[in-house]
N, C-alpha and C positions, 0 to 999 in steps of 0.2 A: 766620246758621242753612238751611243750606241741604235740612234735613229737615221743613220746615213743611209742612204737608199741602196738596196744590193741588183746585182746584175739583174735580176729576175724582176725587183722593182720598176728599174728604169727602161728593160726591154717590153712589159707590159703597159708603158707608157705610147708607146708608140703607133700610131695610125686612130689614137684617138682624137687628135689636134687640139688637145688641151694645151693651151699656150704658156699655162702656168709654172711650168718647168723649164723654157725655154729662158738660155741664159747661166742655168745652174748646174748642167751638166750637157755636153753634146754626143751625137752619134755617129761614128765613122765606121762607114761599110768597106769592106776590105777588099771586095769583087771590084767596087765602082774607082778606090780610091779619092770618097768624097764624103765630107763630114756635114751634118746637119743639124737642127734644131729636132726636139724630142717630136714636135709639132706639124714637121715637114708632112707634107699631103701626097708626096712619092712613095711609091711602092713600100709596104713593110719590107724589109731586108730579113734574111733567117739570120735566126741565132745566132748560129758556126760564123756567119760573117760577119756579126757586128763588135763593134769594139765602143766602150765610151771612155769619155775625156772629162774633165772638170774643167778646163779652158778650151779655148782658141786657140792658145800659145804652143798648147802640149799636140791640139791637131795638127795643127800646120808641123811643129816639130818633127813628127813622125811621119809627115810625107804625105798628109790627106789636104784637098783641095776645098775649099766652101763649095757649097752646094747652090746652083743658079735659081732654085724655085724659091727655097727660101731664105736664102740669105744672110746666116748666121753673123758673117763680119759684119753687116751692119747694127746700130742700135737697135735694141727693143723696143720697140714705141715711137719711135725715131718718125718725126711728122716729115711726109713726103714735101719736097722744096716747093711745085707748084699750091698747096694746101697751107703751108707757111705764108709764102705770098698773095694767096686768099684770106687769109686771117689777117694779117695784116692792115690790107687795104680794109677791110671793112670793120677794124679797128681805128683806123682814121677816117674811115666816112660812116659810123654808126648808119646812118640813114641810105644807106645804098640797099637797094636788091641786088641780087646777081640771081637770073631766072636759069633752069636748065637749060634755055635754049641760045643766050649769053655765052654757059661751060660750054656748049658743042662750039660755039663761034671759037672758045680759046682750045678748041681743041682736046677739052675734058670731057669723059663719059660724066654723065649725071648720077647714074647706078654705083660708078665706081668712088665717087665721092660720098655720096648717101651711106656706102657699106663703111667706109673710114667712121664718119662722123659716128654712125650707131655702134660701131666695135669699141671705138676711143672715147664718144661722149655720153654715149647711150642716148641721143637722140639723132635726129634728121640734119641735115645742112642747112634746112630751110628755117627750123626751129631754132638753131643756131643762132642765124639771123636776125631773125625773130627777137631773140633772148639780150642780142647788142640792142637792139633798139631799142628795145623797153628798158635797159640799164641806164642809154642815154638818154630817154625819156625820165624814168628814177631821178637821174641828177638832176636834171634841170627843176623837176618839182621840188625836190629839196633843198632847192636854190631859191624857193619863192616863187619861180614861175608858175602861170597856170596850166593846167591841167589840156587845154585845149591848144595852147603857145606849144607847150612840152610835146603833143599827140602828133602833130605836124610838123614841128622841127626836127622830129626821129623818123621821119621819112610817111607817116601814115596816111591816108586819102582822107579818110574817116574817122570819125570821133566813134561812133561805134566800133568799128573794125578796130581802135585802141584801145577801147575799153574790152571787147571780147580776148584779146590776145594776153592784155594784162591781166584780165580775171583770169585766163588759163594757166599763168605761169605764178601768179602771187594767191590765187584763190580769192581774191578780194577786191572791191576796186582801189581805182588810184586817190581815190580823196581818202579815203580808209587808211591807206598802207603808207600814204606820204611821210611820216613822224616813224618809219619803221629805217632801219638800217641795211648796209649793204658788207657782207662778206664775199671776196674775190676768189675766185677759182681759177686753177694755171694745170693742165696737165703739160708732162714733159717725159721724155724715156731714160732709160737705167740700164744697164748691162745684163736686170734681173726682171726688167719687164716696166707699164708704165706706172708712173706717180701720178699722184694724186694732190694737189696743194692748195690749202684756203686759209688767207690771209686778213685777219680785219683792218684797222688803220693802226693798230698796235702791235702787229706781230702774229704769225703761223699759230696757224689755232689748229689745223691740222695738216700731216704728211702721211701718205700711205698709198698700199698699193693700190690701182684701180681696180684688179679683181678680187680684193680681200674681201672676206664676209664680215659683215656688219656695217659697210661703210656706210649704208642709208640711215638705221640708227645714231651713228657719229653726226650726220648731215642734220638731220632732224635734233638732235640735243645741240648741237651749234647754234640753229635756227634759233631755238626757243632761248637760249641762252640772252642771245643777242639780239633777241627778239629783231631777228634780220632774214635776210632771201640770199641767198647764195647764188650769187651771177657772174658769167665770165668778165673781168676787164683786169688794165694793166693797177698793179700795186707795185710799189717797192720792195717790201718784204719778198712780194713772191718772184722778183726779180733777183733777187739779194740769194734765195735758198734754192733755185736752181741753178745758178753759179756754183754755190759750196756745194750742194750734192754733187755737182758735175764732178769738183777738185777731189770728194771723198772717193767718189768710184775709182777716181785718176790713180789713187795713193796717195795725192798732194796734201791732205787735209784731216786731221785726228779729232779735233774740236770745230763747233761751229759759233758763228756770232751775230746770228740772224736773230733780231728779237722774236719774244716769243708770248703768245696770248692765251695762257693754260683755261681750259673748261673741265672742271672736276669740282671733288669734294675737299676739304682742307686735308684728311686724309687721306686721300688721293695724289694730290700735290705734295704730301711730305717722302711719298712712295717714291713718286717719278723724280724728287729730286734727289734721293740718294742715288736712282741708276744715275745720276752724274758724275757719280764719285767713283764708277766702276771704271778703271783707267782702258784706254781702247786697244783689244787685243786680247781682254783681261776676262774672263766671266765668276760667278759670284753663284750660291744657292738662291733659291727662295727662303730659306732656313736664316742665314747668313744676311740676307737683305731685311728680314725683320726685325734681327739682334740689332743691325746697325739703325735703323730707325726706334729702337728702342721699344720693341713690341713684339716679344719673343715666342708668341703663342699665338702672333696671327698670322700666322703662315698664308694660312688660306686665302685672307685678306688681301693680303701682299700681291697673292699672285692675281686674285681680280681683279687688282689695280691695276696690274702689268697688261694685264690683257685689255682692261680700257683705255690705254695710253693711245690717245689719240696722234700723236706725234713722234712717228716712228723712223730710229734712225738715229735722230737727233739726240731722242730720249733713248738711248739706247736699251729698252728691253729684251731686246735679243740676247743680250750676254747676260742673263740669267738661266741657269739649268737647273735641271733636277738634284738631288741631294747625290744621287748615286751614277749622276755626270753625262743621264742621258738628256736629249733634247724635248722640251715639254713646250706648251702651246705655244704659238704666235700667229698673232692674225694672216701674217702677209702669208701663212705654208711653213711647214717646217723644214723644207727646202730651202727656201729663204736662209731663213734660221741660221741653218747650217752651210751657205756659201758665205753669209756674214762674218760669221766667225770663224770662218778657217780664211777668208778673204783679211779681216783682220789678222790673224794672228801671221798671217806673210808679210806685213806689212810694217808690224809694231816693233822698233827698232828703237825707239825712243822716248821717253816719259813723257805720261800725256798731265797737262793742269786742268781744270774746269776752269770754263773763265762764263760757263751762262748761270744767270740766277733768273730767280721765279721771280715776277713780280706781282703782287696781288688781283687778284680781280674782281 
């Protein structure tokens, strides 16, 4: 693993407020006895007073206590309880609207919840509410109900207001898009960052980190492929993948049973299917992967296909490395690739059997 971060690399991250390294290593300060996430907003400690650890357990075993500012013991991206309650309330009553005044009545500062939604969903809290109402209306229209009925049933006070909101999300009128499909999206936490998952009625079509590069391109491809729009909503596959990913990070799961709905060319699907043959805790090179699919000269094409993988962790492109043993490209970042490989290696004490099969799309 030649690409493992050096002490200097890790120290250079401190003070940048860059959260993408949170969970992949922890910074402990000898003078205070506290350990933090790399993104902690506390004052940058002197280099001579810093020790880095790869896990919370290491930091605790060496006598350090968790920082009260960045709270490294909490799961990264964990949704605060009060926001979980609000999201559940809105999902059960999508026509409901919660105003800033109502938030203050509940003891919640509007700017705090706005900041959370902007950071984790890249939309405002009120936009999130609007999307839920639109999703509810869209489902009604798909069932054959009229646009007028669906607009008022979903909480809109006027048809013009509904049409304006609908067009701002879908880019077209309700009448034109009523035959389109819906891909549901869910965000949840993990030890190495927030995860975004998308699913159709058939299965998971995207699983990646919320801050990874190219996520917008993946979403565009998914929407075009399924002639769909991506909206928050309930989906049995999303519920299952959240559970299985949590089990994976807890070291209790090495294979996945959640259904997949793959978007890609036949060649890329062949490459991704071969990824599932790499045992948990093991790695192969791109060349070995190319040989395994009977395309020994297509090393670059195989690498490109791995880079285009839309379903991280479950389709384990992180298990492919350079021929010289170095870490190479990973959409979620090399720091996460290194973390995943080390994590799996430390938990690989029994043989793994491939149990996921691709369905034609």
